[in-house]
C-alpha positions as CSV (number, residue, x, y, z in Angstrom):
1,M,0.0,0.0,0.0
2,K,1.4,3.4,-0.9
3,F,2.2,5.9,1.8
4,I,0.0,8.7,0.3
5,D,-2.1,9.0,-2.8
6,G,-1.5,12.5,-4.1
7,N,1.0,14.9,-5.5
8,I,4.0,16.3,-3.7
9,A,2.2,19.3,-2.3
10,S,-0.4,17.2,-0.5
11,R,2.3,14.8,0.8
12,L,4.4,17.5,2.2
13,G,1.4,19.3,3.6
14,L,0.3,16.2,5.4
15,S,3.8,15.5,6.8
16,H,4.2,19.1,7.9
17,G,0.8,19.1,9.5
18,A,1.7,16.0,11.5
19,L,4.9,17.6,12.7
20,I,3.0,20.7,13.6
21,V,0.6,18.7,15.7
22,M,3.5,17.0,17.5
23,M,5.0,20.4,18.2
24,L,1.7,21.7,19.5
25,A,1.5,18.6,21.7
26,L,5.0,19.4,23.1
27,V,4.0,23.0,23.8
28,G,0.8,21.8,25.5
29,V,2.7,19.3,27.7
30,A,5.2,22.0,28.6
31,L,2.4,24.5,29.5
32,W,0.7,21.8,31.5
33,G,3.9,20.9,33.4
34,Y,4.5,24.6,34.1
35,A,1.0,25.1,35.4
36,Q,1.3,22.0,37.7
37,V,4.7,23.1,39.0
38,Q,3.5,26.6,39.6
39,S,0.5,25.3,41.5
40,V,2.5,23.1,43.8
41,N,5.2,25.7,44.2
42,A,2.6,28.4,45.1
43,R,1.0,26.1,47.7
44,L,4.5,25.3,49.1
45,I,5.7,28.9,49.3
46,E,2.4,30.7,50.1
47,S,0.9,28.1,52.5
48,E,3.0,25.2,53.7
49,W,6.2,27.2,54.4
50,V,4.2,30.0,56.0
51,K,2.4,27.5,58.3
52,S,5.6,25.7,59.1
53,E,7.2,29.0,60.0
54,A,4.2,30.0,62.2
55,A,4.4,26.7,64.0
56,H,8.1,27.2,64.7
57,V,7.4,30.8,66.0
58,I,4.8,29.4,68.4
59,N,7.3,26.8,69.6
60,A,10.3,29.1,70.0
61,T,8.3,32.0,71.5
62,T,6.5,29.8,74.0
63,R,9.8,28.5,75.2
64,A,11.1,32.1,75.4
65,N,8.1,33.2,77.5
66,A,8.6,30.2,79.9
67,R,12.2,31.4,80.4
68,R,11.0,35.0,81.0
69,N,8.5,33.7,83.6
70,L,11.2,31.9,85.5
71,E,13.4,34.9,85.2
72,M,10.7,37.0,86.7
73,L,10.8,34.8,89.8
74,I,14.5,35.4,90.3
75,V,15.0,39.1,89.8
76,T,14.0,41.6,92.4
77,D,14.6,44.9,90.6
78,P,11.2,46.4,89.7
79,A,12.6,47.9,86.5
80,Q,13.9,44.6,85.4
81,I,10.5,43.0,86.2
82,T,8.8,45.6,84.1
83,Q,11.2,44.9,81.2
84,I,10.6,41.2,81.5
85,R,6.8,41.7,81.4
86,G,7.3,43.8,78.3
87,H,9.2,41.0,76.6
88,I,6.5,38.6,77.6
89,A,3.8,40.8,76.2
90,Q,5.8,41.2,72.9
91,N,6.2,37.4,72.7
92,R,2.5,36.9,73.3
93,K,1.7,39.2,70.4
94,L,4.0,37.2,68.1
95,I,2.3,34.0,69.2
96,D,-1.2,35.5,68.6
97,E,-0.1,36.5,65.1
98,A,1.2,33.0,64.4
99,F,-2.0,31.5,65.6
100,A,-4.0,33.8,63.3
101,T,-1.9,32.8,60.4
102,L,-2.4,29.1,61.1
103,E,-6.2,29.5,61.6
104,Q,-6.4,31.3,58.3
105,L,-4.4,28.8,56.2
106,T,-5.2,25.5,57.9
107,T,-7.8,23.5,56.0
108,H,-7.0,19.9,56.9
109,P,-9.6,18.7,59.6
110,D,-6.9,16.8,61.6
111,H,-4.7,19.9,61.7
112,Q,-7.7,22.1,62.6
113,R,-8.4,19.8,65.6
114,L,-4.8,19.9,66.6
115,L,-4.8,23.7,66.4
116,A,-7.9,23.8,68.6
117,E,-6.3,21.6,71.1
118,L,-3.2,23.8,71.1
119,A,-5.3,26.9,71.6
120,S,-7.0,25.4,74.6
121,A,-3.8,24.3,76.2
122,R,-2.3,27.7,75.5
123,R,-5.2,29.5,77.2
124,A,-4.7,27.4,80.4
125,Y,-0.9,28.1,80.4
126,V,-1.4,31.9,79.7
127,E,-3.9,32.2,82.5
128,S,-1.6,30.4,84.9
129,F,1.5,32.5,84.1
130,V,-0.5,35.7,84.2
131,R,-1.4,34.8,87.8
132,V,2.2,34.1,88.5
133,G,3.1,37.6,87.2
134,Q,0.3,39.1,89.4
135,H,1.8,37.4,92.5
136,V,5.3,38.7,91.6
137,Q,4.0,42.2,91.1
138,A,2.2,42.1,94.5
139,G,5.4,41.0,96.1
140,E,4.1,37.5,96.9
141,R,7.0,35.5,95.7
142,E,6.4,32.4,97.6
143,A,2.9,32.2,96.2
144,A,4.2,32.9,92.7
145,V,6.8,30.0,93.1
146,A,4.2,27.7,94.5
147,L,1.8,28.4,91.6
148,M,4.6,28.1,89.0
149,L,5.6,24.6,90.3
150,S,2.1,23.3,90.9
151,E,0.2,24.7,87.9
152,T,2.2,26.8,85.4
153,L,5.0,24.3,84.6
154,P,2.6,21.3,84.2
155,A,0.5,23.5,81.9
156,L,3.6,24.3,79.9
157,D,4.3,20.6,79.5
158,A,0.7,20.0,78.4
159,L,1.1,22.8,75.9
160,Q,4.4,21.6,74.5
161,A,3.0,18.3,73.4
162,P,0.5,19.7,70.8
163,I,3.1,22.3,69.8
164,N,5.5,19.5,68.9
165,R,2.8,17.6,67.0
166,L,1.9,20.8,65.1
167,V,5.5,21.4,64.1
168,Q,5.9,17.8,62.9
169,A,2.6,18.0,61.0
170,Q,3.6,21.2,59.2
171,Q,7.1,19.8,58.4
172,S,5.4,16.7,57.0
173,L,3.3,18.9,54.7
174,V,6.3,20.8,53.5
175,S,8.1,17.5,52.8
176,N,5.1,16.1,51.0
177,S,4.7,19.2,48.8
178,T,8.4,19.2,48.0
179,A,8.2,15.5,46.9
180,E,5.1,16.3,44.9
181,L,6.9,19.2,43.2
182,G,9.8,16.9,42.3
183,Q,7.4,14.2,41.0
184,T,5.5,16.8,38.9
185,I,8.7,18.1,37.3
186,A,9.9,14.5,36.6
187,T,6.5,13.6,35.0
188,A,6.6,16.7,32.8
189,Q,10.1,16.0,31.7
190,A,9.2,12.4,30.9
191,W,6.3,13.5,28.7
192,L,8.5,16.1,26.9
193,I,11.2,13.5,26.2
194,A,8.7,10.9,25.0
195,L,6.9,13.4,22.7
196,G,10.2,14.7,21.5
197,L,11.4,11.2,20.6
198,A,8.1,10.4,19.0
199,A,8.3,13.6,16.9
200,A,11.8,12.8,15.8
201,V,10.8,9.2,14.8
202,L,7.7,10.5,13.0
203,A,9.8,13.1,11.1
204,L,12.3,10.4,10.1
205,L,9.5,8.0,8.9
206,L,7.8,10.8,7.0
207,A,11.0,11.9,5.4
208,V,11.9,8.4,4.2
209,A,8.4,7.6,3.0
210,I,7.9,10.9,1.1
211,S,11.4,10.6,-0.4
212,R,10.8,7.1,-1.6
213,S,7.4,8.0,-3.0
214,I,9.0,10.8,-5.1
215,T,12.3,9.3,-6.1
216,R,11.0,5.9,-7.2
217,P,8.6,7.1,-9.9
218,L,11.3,9.6,-11.0
219,A,13.8,6.8,-11.3
220,E,11.4,4.8,-13.4
221,A,10.7,7.8,-15.7
222,V,14.4,8.4,-16.1
223,Q,15.0,4.7,-17.0
224,L,12.1,4.9,-19.5
225,A,13.6,8.0,-21.1
226,R,17.0,6.4,-21.4
227,C,15.5,3.3,-23.1
228,V,13.5,5.5,-25.6
229,A,16.6,7.6,-26.3
230,A,18.5,4.4,-27.0
231,G,15.9,3.4,-29.5
232,D,14.4,0.7,-27.4
233,L,10.6,1.2,-27.8
234,S,9.7,-2.3,-26.6
235,R,9.9,-1.6,-22.8
236,Q,6.4,-1.3,-21.4
237,T,6.4,0.9,-18.3
238,P,3.1,2.9,-18.3
239,S,3.2,3.1,-14.5
240,A,6.2,5.4,-14.6
241,A,4.6,8.2,-16.5
242,T,1.5,7.8,-14.3
243,N,3.5,7.9,-11.1
244,V,5.4,11.0,-12.1
245,A,2.1,12.7,-13.0
246,N,0.7,11.7,-9.7
247,C,3.7,13.1,-7.9
248,F,3.9,16.5,-9.6
249,G,0.2,16.9,-10.6
250,P,-1.3,17.4,-14.0
251,C,0.6,19.5,-16.5
252,R,-0.8,23.0,-17.2
253,T,-0.9,24.5,-20.7
């Protein structure tokens, strides 16, 4: 069966059209891969990293405030105590902002429950160390120490557990998104390589097929012309003239 029934223009047009379709497919895959990478990258940068950073802020700043509360029990200078209370208030503001960020960006039900558990544990801890600060400000150091040992430090331990789970959960999300990003890039690359190879093979097959469909009838026509020129009119090759006419189209007068 012949590759194409038609003249050179139709054969070349069909081959070029097939290559254009392959090129468009390559462009489409590249655009799809870019969109997928952009989507995962945006989620990673604008959400997962932000939440992970907020979880680390809560963890580090809670530890810092615990240190400030212990420090408040040690110092006796009222000016230093005022300064410490100022640091505690500043840290609480940072924690509040980190909580607001997590509440805004967290959509996973399990993480939302963990955040609610963390908020409840934090309220108990904050209420306890606020009372410690009130005892210190009133000069009731023994009462402040007793409250710190009996209530505030256990509340801190209870708070640290959900904080650690939250940090681990956010780190896991970041790791998963990073792995997904790498997999998306690898998939897009594989598609581009496969389509590129397919386009190259198709171009080679089309080139060989079209070349043969043109050169064979021309070779037959040349051979016929040589025989006629040599005076040999006995060779019957009507297909040669027909094939040449089919290749180049009908003659115009």
